[in-house]
C-alpha positions in Angstrom: 137.2 83.6 113.3 140.8 82.8 114.1 142.3 81.2 117.3 146.0 81.4 118.1 148.2 80.1 121.0 150.4 82.6 122.7 153.3 80.7 124.3 154.9 81.7 127.6 158.6 82.1 128.2 161.2 81.3 130.8 164.4 83.2 131.4 167.4 80.9 131.6 169.6 84.0 132.1 168.7 87.6 132.9 171.4 90.3 133.4 170.7 93.9 134.0 173.3 95.9 132.1 172.1 99.5 132.6 169.2 102.0 132.1 168.4 104.4 129.3 165.4 106.6 128.5 163.3 105.3 131.4 164.0 101.6 130.5 166.4 99.0 131.9 168.8 97.5 129.4 168.9 93.7 129.7 171.0 90.8 128.3 168.8 87.8 128.5 168.5 84.2 127.3 164.9 83.0 126.8 163.0 80.0 125.6 159.3 79.3 125.2 157.4 76.5 126.9 154.2 74.6 126.3 152.0 76.8 128.4 149.9 79.4 126.6 147.1 81.8 126.5 144.5 81.2 123.8 143.5 84.2 121.7 140.4 84.2 119.6 139.6 87.0 117.1 136.3 87.5 115.4 135.3 90.3 113.0 132.4 92.7 113.8 130.1 94.4 111.4 130.7 97.7 113.2 133.9 99.6 114.2 133.9 98.6 117.9 136.5 96.7 119.9 135.3 94.2 122.5 137.8 92.4 124.8 136.9 89.5 127.1 139.3 87.8 129.5 138.4 84.2 130.5 140.2 81.2 131.9 141.8 80.5 135.2 143.4 84.0 135.3 140.7 85.8 133.5 139.3 89.1 134.9 136.9 91.9 134.2 138.9 95.1 133.6 137.6 98.4 135.0 138.3 100.0 131.7 139.1 97.6 128.8 140.8 100.5 127.0 143.6 100.4 129.6 144.5 96.8 128.8 147.4 96.1 126.5 145.3 93.7 124.5 142.9 96.5 123.6 145.8 98.8 122.8 147.2 96.1 120.4 143.9 95.9 118.6 143.6 99.7 118.4 147.1 100.1 117.0 146.4 97.3 114.4 143.2 99.0 113.4 144.8 102.4 113.0 147.7 100.9 111.0 145.6 98.8 108.6 142.2 100.5 108.7 140.3 97.2 109.5 136.8 96.7 110.9 135.9 96.2 114.6 136.7 92.9 116.3 135.9 90.8 119.3 138.9 89.3 121.1 138.6 86.6 123.7 141.7 85.9 125.8 141.7 82.6 127.7 144.3 83.4 130.3 146.2 80.3 131.5 149.5 82.0 132.3 149.5 83.6 135.8 149.6 87.4 136.0 152.9 88.7 137.4 154.6 85.4 136.9 157.6 86.6 134.8 156.5 84.3 132.0 155.4 87.0 129.5 152.1 88.1 130.9 150.5 90.9 128.8 153.3 90.7 126.3 152.3 87.2 125.1 148.7 88.4 124.8 149.9 91.3 122.6 151.8 88.9 120.4 148.9 86.4 120.2 146.4 89.2 119.4 148.5 90.7 116.7 149.2 87.3 115.1 145.5 86.4 115.2 144.5 89.8 113.6 147.1 89.4 110.9 145.5 86.1 109.9 141.9 87.2 110.4 142.3 90.1 108.0 144.8 88.3 105.7 147.3 91.2 105.9 151.0 90.6 104.9 153.1 92.7 107.2 155.9 92.6 109.8 154.3 92.7 113.2 157.4 93.3 115.2 157.4 97.1 115.1 153.9 97.1 116.4 154.7 94.6 119.1 157.8 96.5 120.2 155.7 99.6 120.6 153.4 97.9 123.0 155.5 95.6 125.2 159.2 94.8 125.9 159.0 91.0 125.2 156.1 91.1 122.7 158.3 91.2 119.6 160.2 88.1 120.8 156.9 86.3 121.7 155.6 86.7 118.2 157.7 83.7 117.3 159.2 82.4 120.5 161.8 79.6 120.6 165.4 80.0 121.8 166.7 83.6 121.7 169.0 86.1 123.2 167.3 89.4 124.0 169.1 92.8 124.4 168.0 96.3 125.0 164.6 96.4 126.8 163.9 93.0 125.3 163.2 94.4 121.8 166.4 93.3 120.2 165.9 89.6 119.4 168.7 87.2 118.3 167.3 83.7 117.8 169.7 80.8 118.1 169.4 77.1 117.2 168.9 74.5 119.8 167.8 70.9 119.1 167.7 69.9 122.8 164.5 69.3 124.7 164.3 70.4 128.3 161.7 69.8 131.0 160.8 72.2 133.8 159.0 71.8 137.1 157.6 75.3 137.8 156.0 76.7 141.0 153.7 79.6 140.5 153.4 82.0 143.5 149.9 82.8 144.6 150.6 86.5 144.2 152.7 88.0 141.4 155.3 90.7 141.3 155.0 93.6 138.9 158.0 94.5 136.8 157.7 98.1 137.9 158.1 97.4 141.6 160.8 94.8 141.0 163.0 97.2 139.0 162.4 100.0 141.5 163.7 97.7 144.2 166.6 96.6 142.1 167.6 100.3 141.5 168.1 100.7 145.2 170.6 97.8 145.3 174.1 98.8 146.3 177.3 97.2 145.1 175.6 94.6 143.0 177.8 92.4 140.7 176.2 90.1 138.2 177.6 86.6 137.6 175.4 85.9 134.5 177.1 85.1 131.3 174.6 84.8 128.4 177.1 83.7 125.8 178.2 80.7 127.9 174.5 79.9 128.7 173.7 79.7 125.0 176.6 77.3 124.4 175.6 75.2 127.4 172.0 75.0 126.2 173.1 73.8 122.8 175.4 71.2 124.4 172.9 70.0 127.0 175.3 70.9 129.8 173.2 71.6 132.8 176.2 72.2 135.1 177.4 75.0 132.9 173.9 76.5 132.7 173.7 76.5 136.5 177.2 78.1 136.7 176.6 80.9 134.2 172.8 81.4 134.2 170.6 83.0 136.8 168.6 86.1 137.4 169.8 89.5 138.6 166.3 90.4 139.8 165.9 87.5 142.2 166.9 89.3 145.4 164.7 92.2 144.6 161.7 90.1 143.7 162.1 87.8 146.7 162.3 90.7 149.0 158.9 91.9 147.7 157.3 88.4 147.7 158.4 85.8 150.3 156.8 83.0 148.3 159.6 83.2 145.7 162.3 82.2 148.1 160.1 79.4 149.5 159.4 78.1 146.0 163.1 78.1 145.0 164.1 76.3 148.2 161.4 73.7 147.6 162.7 73.0 144.1 166.3 73.0 145.3 165.5 70.3 147.9 165.0 67.9 144.9 168.6 68.3 143.8 168.2 69.8 140.3 171.3 71.1 138.7 169.5 74.2 137.5 167.0 76.1 139.6 166.2 79.8 138.9 163.4 82.4 138.9 162.1 83.7 135.6 161.5 87.4 134.6 160.9 89.8 137.4 159.1 87.0 139.4 157.2 85.3 140.8 157.6 81.9 139.1 160.6 79.6 140.0 161.6 76.5 138.1 163.9 73.5 138.2 165.3 72.4 134.9 165.9 68.7 133.8 167.0 67.0 130.7 164.7 64.0 131.1 161.0 63.6 131.5 161.4 60.9 134.1 163.4 63.1 136.6 161.0 66.1 136.1 158.0 63.8 136.6 159.5 62.5 139.8 160.1 66.0 141.1 156.6 67.0 140.3 155.2 64.1 142.3 157.2 65.2 145.3 155.7 68.8 145.2 152.2 68.1 144.1 150.8 67.5 147.6 151.9 70.9 149.0 151.6 73.0 145.9 148.6 71.3 144.2 147.6 73.4 141.1 150.4 75.8 141.6 153.1 73.3 140.4 153.3 72.0 136.9 155.6 70.1 134.5 156.4 72.0 131.3 158.7 71.3 128.3 160.3 73.5 125.7 158.1 74.7 122.8 160.4 75.3 119.8 158.4 76.5 116.8 161.4 76.2 114.5 161.8 72.5 115.3 158.1 72.0 114.7 158.4 73.6 111.3 160.7 70.8 110.3 158.1 68.3 111.4 155.5 70.2 109.4 157.7 70.0 106.3 158.4 66.3 106.7 155.0 65.0 107.6 152.6 67.8 106.6 151.4 68.3 110.2 150.5 71.8 111.2 152.3 73.1 114.3 148.9 74.4 115.5 148.0 70.8 116.2 150.7 70.6 118.9 
């Protein structure tokens, strides 16, 4: 049996640059945070696939064959001719939150299966076939994504950041958000990913606020009014950076100190209760250095 953490992501910048072959081309800057789904994989003696979703956002699918987690297992089995498996997904990341969703479960499932069956392979081609962000979420960290999210350019960043996030009670699907965006007239993006990367590396929140952002915000907030309310609640606490992630519906305020983020969380907790949380950057590359120096496995974090 193998258990793996599938870490969620936040978009610090998301720019829509066009569309091709039924997909939207994006230029985006992402990082992973310390919120994750927990994926457990166990071998079966037969050839069957069994998927179970538990946790706060768990559900019973009408047909498990329609879930991307099932499709990830099926593709892995076809590629490597392995036995049947049982997969349990403890879902702690809200559905339709713009934080990775099914893509992080694809990444976590493929990673768990690779270790379970001790197969040496590059999982990215499989992940890219199944979900736009899944290839990036295999490793996470700081990265620039191009294309439909399948072209991943990691970059180094030694800074730690803290985020107060508000999860909307209802999510927004990427499909409906992009359909709404496609109807937008005379839209001009102000997002500059190159400058956002430099600002992240320098710890310059003012520059991140100036050049970051999300081209999908107006479309998502017109679908779900909670998004604008969440963003305004966060802005009332005077953060320098305050954006929506993905295609919605999670909004966040970004801080460079735990103390400020903790103060902001305390101000929002009464109204938003379990729908507001403090997260920090999860950088697996930084943890690898800790592992080398002290012999501590990053799975303990």
